[in-house]
C-alpha angles and dihedrals in degrees: 000000000000144000119202142173114210139182127196129187138166134174147105123288125182122233089244092057090058094041091057090074088065091057127239098317093095093057120077097184134058102233135036130180126211095352093124098054097135128166125191146140133207144181134194123199146162122237134195127177148106141265129215132189129185131185102224092184135350088270104037132055132177130195140170142187126212122188142175115224129206115192115228104179140341134182148152136211130199118184112195100175133019142172129198124190134173129205120242100271095039094241095118141027139198121216123197119187134180124188147080135290140170137186142175124228127223117240112212091201092058106035094163097048093111104053129184144153136230130197134188132180130186138180135193127196128185115205123214092251093056105264118140115211118193127184123181137177107196136195101353107171149091144236122231106213113207103169142105110282121210113210124195133195100193130189110158144100141237137193131228103205103194118035091169093062121107087234096056092114093059091041090052091049092050092052092046093048092048090054099049092047095051125098098039109199104180145352108209135180101227140140133229139155130237126191122235121240097269123176142179124227132191125181138170121197140167131198115231117195126206117221126217091256089057094252122128 
């Protein structure tokens, strides 16, 4: 039996978006256009369930995992236009972003409002000549989101005043988050489904033993 908290995200981030967390030292100029046009989505959820494995024969084993999922939060951001400018001495920066975003909020009074399921299955087979073949399908499933969704149509800017501070990463995040959650257009009670990050794996291995006389 298991209990897990998981987060999944995927998207496209520019090199400049990552370099910003190092301050202004990675930027030679004072102004850049459309270098922060990122696009990504994410979801966070809780999972409870159980796993079971059985040796069918001495050569073949089969196992599976079944879990119940409760969605905690999901969201997506799409930045279509951006502008980045530094002041003369590089100690501060102004970020202007235009785009769309949305997110769901977790309700502590209804922790199982966003239900879902996840399923995994795996097999292992040992051949007579010592090869071990494993095949797995992991985390197939979905989350059914049934929660108020906040949508934003943002087009504004923010300033990070001290890029030389040891807290510049958190200051940059605060400015960025304030921008993408500005310009709220609607809060709607709607439903939609998102897939989990399932994957398939196949591996072949063989144990090779070394003898005392250094032969194999």
